[in-house]
C-alpha positions in Angstrom: 0.0 0.0 0.0 1.1 3.5 -0.6 1.8 5.8 2.4 -1.2 7.8 3.5 -1.2 11.4 2.4 -3.4 13.4 4.9 -3.3 16.6 2.8 -5.6 15.0 0.2 -8.9 13.4 1.2 -11.7 12.1 -1.0 -15.3 11.5 -0.1 -17.3 8.4 -0.9 -21.1 8.2 -1.2 -22.7 5.1 0.3 -25.3 3.6 -2.1 -28.8 4.4 -0.9 -27.4 6.3 2.1 -26.8 10.0 2.9 -23.7 9.2 5.1 -20.4 10.8 3.9 -17.0 9.4 4.8 -13.5 10.9 4.3 -10.5 8.8 3.5 -6.9 9.3 2.3 -5.7 8.1 -1.1 -4.4 5.0 0.8 -8.0 4.1 1.6 -10.1 4.8 -1.4 -10.4 1.2 -2.6 -8.6 1.6 -6.0 -6.5 -1.3 -7.2 -2.8 -1.1 -6.3 -1.6 -2.2 -9.8 -2.8 -1.7 -13.3 -3.4 -5.4 -13.9 -7.1 -6.0 -14.5 -6.8 -9.4 -12.9 -5.8 -7.7 -9.6 -8.9 -5.4 -9.4 -10.0 -6.0 -5.8 -13.5 -7.2 -5.2 -15.0 -6.2 -1.8 -16.5 -9.6 -1.2 -13.1 -11.3 -1.6 -11.2 -9.2 1.0 -9.4 -11.2 3.7 -10.8 -10.1 7.1 -7.5 -11.1 8.7 -5.5 -8.8 6.5 -4.9 -5.4 8.3 -4.9 -3.7 4.9 -8.3 -5.2 3.9 -10.8 -2.6 2.9 -13.6 -4.4 4.8 -11.6 -4.4 8.0 -9.8 -1.0 7.8 -12.4 1.1 6.1 -16.0 -0.1 5.5 -16.6 2.9 3.3 -14.5 1.3 0.6 -17.5 -0.7 -0.3 -19.2 2.4 -1.6 -19.8 3.0 -5.3 -18.6 6.4 -6.4 -15.4 8.1 -5.4 -16.0 11.8 -4.9 -13.0 14.1 -5.5 -15.0 17.2 -5.0 -18.6 18.1 -5.6 -19.3 17.4 -9.2 -16.1 15.5 -9.9 -16.1 11.8 -9.3 -14.4 8.6 -10.2 -16.7 5.9 -11.5 -17.0 2.7 -9.5 -15.3 0.6 -12.2 -12.3 2.9 -12.0 -12.1 3.4 -15.7 -13.3 7.0 -16.1 -14.1 10.2 -14.2 -17.2 12.4 -14.4 -17.0 16.2 -14.3 -20.2 18.2 -14.0 -20.0 21.5 -15.9 -22.3 24.5 -15.9 -24.6 24.5 -18.9 -22.7 27.3 -20.6 -19.3 25.5 -20.2 -20.8 22.2 -21.4 -22.5 23.8 -24.4 -19.2 25.4 -25.5 -17.9 21.9 -26.3 -20.8 21.4 -28.7 -19.9 24.5 -30.8 -16.1 24.0 -31.0 -15.4 26.4 -28.1 -14.8 23.9 -25.3 -12.2 24.9 -22.7 -9.9 21.9 -22.8 -7.5 23.5 -20.3 -10.2 24.1 -17.8 -10.9 20.4 -17.7 -7.2 19.2 -17.7 -6.2 21.7 -15.0 -9.0 20.4 -12.9 -7.7 16.9 -13.5 -4.2 17.7 -12.2 -5.6 19.2 -9.0 -6.2 15.6 -8.0 -4.2 13.4 -10.3 -0.5 12.8 -10.7 1.1 13.5 -14.1 0.7 9.8 -15.2 -1.3 10.1 -18.4 -0.3 10.2 -22.0 -3.8 11.2 -23.2 -6.7 12.9 -21.5 -10.0 12.0 -23.3 -12.9 14.4 -22.8 -16.3 13.0 -23.7 -19.7 14.7 -23.9 -22.8 12.6 -23.4 -24.8 13.7 -26.5 -27.4 11.3 -27.9 -26.6 12.4 -31.4 -23.8 14.1 -33.3 -24.1 17.9 -32.8 -24.6 19.9 -36.0 -21.6 21.5 -37.6 -19.2 19.9 -35.1 -16.2 17.6 -35.6 -16.6 14.0 -34.6 -13.2 14.2 -32.8 -10.6 16.8 -32.1 -7.0 16.1 -31.1 -5.2 19.0 -29.3 -1.5 18.3 -28.8 0.3 19.3 -25.7 3.8 18.6 -27.0 5.9 16.8 -29.5 8.8 14.8 -28.1 9.7 12.7 -31.2 12.1 13.6 -34.0 11.8 12.4 -37.5 8.1 12.8 -38.0 7.9 16.1 -39.8 7.8 18.6 -37.0 10.0 20.2 -34.4 10.3 19.3 -30.7 8.2 21.5 -28.4 6.4 21.4 -25.1 3.3 23.2 -24.0 2.3 20.7 -21.3 2.4 23.2 -18.5 -0.6 25.1 -20.0 -2.7 22.0 -19.5 -1.5 21.4 -16.0 0.9 18.6 -16.9 4.6 18.5 -15.8 5.7 17.0 -19.1 3.9 13.6 -19.5 0.7 14.6 -21.4 0.9 14.1 -25.1 -2.6 15.1 -26.4 -6.1 16.0 -25.3 -8.8 14.4 -27.3 -12.4 15.6 -27.3 -15.3 13.7 -28.8 -18.9 14.7 -28.4 -20.4 11.2 -27.7 -19.2 8.5 -25.5 -20.1 6.0 -28.2 -17.2 7.1 -30.3 -14.8 5.1 -28.1 -16.3 2.0 -29.9 -17.3 3.4 -33.3 -14.5 5.8 -33.8 -12.9 8.2 -34.5 -11.0 7.3 -31.3 -8.2 5.4 -33.1 -8.0 8.2 -35.6 -7.6 10.9 -32.9 -5.0 8.9 -31.0 -3.0 8.6 -34.2 -2.9 12.4 -34.7 -0.2 12.6 -32.0 2.2 11.1 -34.4 0.9 12.1 -37.9 0.5 13.7 -40.4 2.5 16.7 -39.6 4.5 16.7 -42.8 5.8 13.1 -42.8 4.6 12.8 -46.4 3.3 15.5 -48.7 -0.5 15.9 -48.7 -3.1 18.3 -50.1 -5.4 17.4 -47.2 -3.9 19.0 -44.2 -3.0 16.7 -41.3 -4.2 13.6 -43.1 -3.0 11.1 -45.8 -5.2 12.5 -48.5 -4.6 11.0 -52.0 -1.8 8.6 -51.0 -1.3 4.8 -50.5 -0.7 5.4 -46.7 -4.3 4.1 -46.3 -5.2 3.8 -42.6 -6.8 5.7 -39.9 -6.0 9.1 -41.4 -7.4 8.3 -44.8 -5.7 7.3 -48.0 -6.0 4.1 -50.1 -4.1 0.9 -49.9 -4.5 -0.1 -53.6 -4.6 2.0 -56.7 -5.7 1.3 -60.3 -4.4 3.3 -63.3 -7.5 4.0 -65.5 -5.4 6.0 -68.1 -5.5 9.6 -69.0 -4.2 10.6 -65.6 -7.2 9.1 -63.9 -6.9 6.6 -61.0 -9.2 4.5 -58.8 -8.3 4.0 -55.1 -9.5 1.1 -53.0 -9.3 0.4 -49.3 -9.3 -3.2 -47.9 -10.5 -4.5 -51.2 -13.4 -2.1 -51.6 -13.6 0.6 -54.2 -13.4 4.0 -52.5 -11.4 5.6 -49.7 -11.5 8.7 -47.5 -9.0 11.4 -47.8 -9.4 12.2 -44.1 -10.5 9.0 -42.5 -11.6 5.5 -43.4 -14.6 4.5 -41.5 -13.9 5.1 -37.8 -12.5 2.1 -35.9 -13.2 -0.3 -38.8 -9.6 -0.2 -40.1 -6.3 -0.9 -38.4 -3.3 1.4 -38.3 -1.4 1.3 -41.6 2.2 0.5 -42.2 3.2 4.2 -42.2 1.2 4.8 -39.1 2.8 1.9 -37.3 6.2 3.3 -38.3 5.3 6.8 -37.0 4.2 5.2 -33.7 7.6 3.5 -33.4 6.0 0.1 -33.6 8.0 -1.1 -36.6 11.5 -0.1 -37.8 12.7 1.5 -41.0 13.4 -1.9 -42.4 9.7 -2.7 -42.4 8.6 0.7 -43.7 7.0 0.4 -47.1 7.0 2.8 -50.0 4.1 5.3 -50.3 2.5 6.5 -53.5 1.4 10.2 -53.4 -0.8 11.8 -56.1 0.4 15.1 -57.5 -2.3 17.8 -57.7 -5.1 15.4 -57.2 -8.7 16.3 -57.9 -11.8 14.2 -57.0 -14.4 13.2 -59.5 -18.1 12.3 -59.1 -17.3 8.6 -59.2 -16.5 6.8 -55.9 -12.8 6.3 -55.4 -11.8 7.9 -58.7 -9.6 10.9 -59.0 -7.3 12.7 -61.4 -3.7 13.7 -60.8 -0.8 15.1 -62.8 1.3 12.1 -61.7 1.8 9.5 -59.0 5.1 9.8 -57.1 6.8 7.0 -55.2 8.2 7.9 -51.8 10.5 5.1 -50.7 11.3 4.4 -47.0 14.7 5.9 -47.7 13.1 9.0 -49.2 10.9 9.5 -46.2 13.7 9.1 -43.7 16.0 11.3 -45.8 13.4 14.0 -45.8 12.5 13.8 -42.1 15.5 12.3 -40.4 15.6 9.1 -38.3 12.9 8.6 -35.8 14.1 9.4 -32.4 13.5 7.4 -30.2 13.9 4.5 -32.6 11.4 1.6 -32.7 13.8 -0.3 -30.3 13.2 2.3 -27.6 9.8 3.7 -28.5 6.9 3.7 -26.0 4.5 0.8 -26.4 2.3 1.1 -23.3 0.0 4.1 -23.1 -2.2 5.3 -20.3 -5.3 7.6 -20.7 -7.6 9.4 -18.3 -11.2 9.6 -19.5 -13.2 12.6 -18.3 -16.9 12.5 -19.1 -18.4 16.0 -18.9 -22.1 16.6 -18.4 -24.6 19.1 -17.1 -25.9 16.7 -14.4 -26.9 13.1 -14.0 -26.3 10.6 -16.7 -28.4 7.4 -17.2 -26.8 4.3 -15.8 -27.1 2.5 -19.1 -24.8 5.0 -20.6 -22.2 4.4 -17.9 -22.6 0.6 -18.4 -22.0 0.9 -22.1 -19.0 3.2 -21.7 -17.4 0.8 -19.2 -17.9 -2.1 -21.6 -16.4 -0.1 -24.5 -13.4 1.1 -22.5 -12.7 -2.5 -21.3 -13.0 -3.7 -24.9 -10.8 -0.9 -26.3 -8.0 -1.6 -23.8 -8.3 -5.4 -24.1 -5.1 -7.1 -25.1 -7.0 -9.4 -27.5 -9.9 -9.1 -29.8 -12.9 -7.1 -28.5 -16.1 -9.0 -27.7 -18.9 -9.7 -30.1 -20.6 -6.4 -29.3 -17.9 -4.7 -31.4 -18.5 -6.7 -34.5 -15.5 -6.3 -36.8 -14.3 -3.1 -35.2 -10.7 -2.7 -34.0 -9.5 -1.9 -30.5 -6.1 -0.4 -29.9 -4.3 -3.7 -29.4 -5.8 -5.2 -32.6 -5.2 -2.0 -34.6 -1.5 -2.1 -33.7 -1.2 -5.8 -34.6 -0.7 -6.6 -30.9 2.4 -4.3 -30.7 1.1 -1.8 -28.2 -1.4 -1.5 -25.3 -3.7 1.2 -23.9 -5.0 1.5 -20.4 -7.8 3.5 -18.7 -7.6 2.0 -15.2 -7.3 4.4 -12.4 -5.2 3.1 -9.5 -4.2 4.5 -6.1 -0.9 5.8 -7.3 -2.5 8.0 -9.9 -4.0 10.2 -7.1 -2.1 12.9 -5.3 
């Protein structure tokens, strides 16, 4: 167990009771490790163990951990819930959400342990004229991907760990996407290959989460047809939410494969779309070999031999008040499936989680443990 820290107390609500208890971060009932198999169950605590939650603090059997009024940790320890004023909540629905307000609130209670902070609204449908997902970087600490090293983590309340803040207006987008897409934006496309579609793969054979095709057919007269996973058509920005894995170039950018596995990429010069699905015109198709990409951008530092492969995120669900339990249940299930080191369950159909999208080369965790709290 961690040493008690009396300067921070959290409050727990007893289900069907109005009693309130205070306890230190030592006593909040969070799992001590990040292993899902070690998540403590209150009915399995050893009454003879002096550190047992049943013996040392009965309030650990309570459901929701209250950090402060309106800011709680869900009983499954996979996400937090922050209640906002109606005006602050609604700003997130018109592309004016205050990401730093949320992240700085997070770091009042949490240590700097998270690579990503995920902010989710609880909308029942996609808001009009709003993005499906937005990735707001806090820093870049990797060389060789097309942009300089920089660090703005302090503005978000982080001491240097935070990579990116992701906002999506619906909790369902963890499962459906664009969650994999928004995660990928930490690494690409910031100039790794040329594109006419800013920040994405556009008309190129980099086909993956950030758009592009993986197969091209020359129709003659500077006209081409792009396909993705055997189907005619492709997106220049995205390719169907979580329905496709990370591509070869995306895996390279993430540091999950080395330069010896990097494949050549075809890029259309001055492309123009047509009315026919997947068909576009271009002045030419240029081949960018692995050597070309590395010569243009430099070697990836850190290399794939030293790159990070385990990532941790904190999910912050924002709302104006209470949220139906069924939405919490669905979110917990989807977070569990997304972080699963194996295929997600049947409820996901053919969709990809992080482990599957990286071909089992990397993992993603949402679990909140004792050590994450100040």
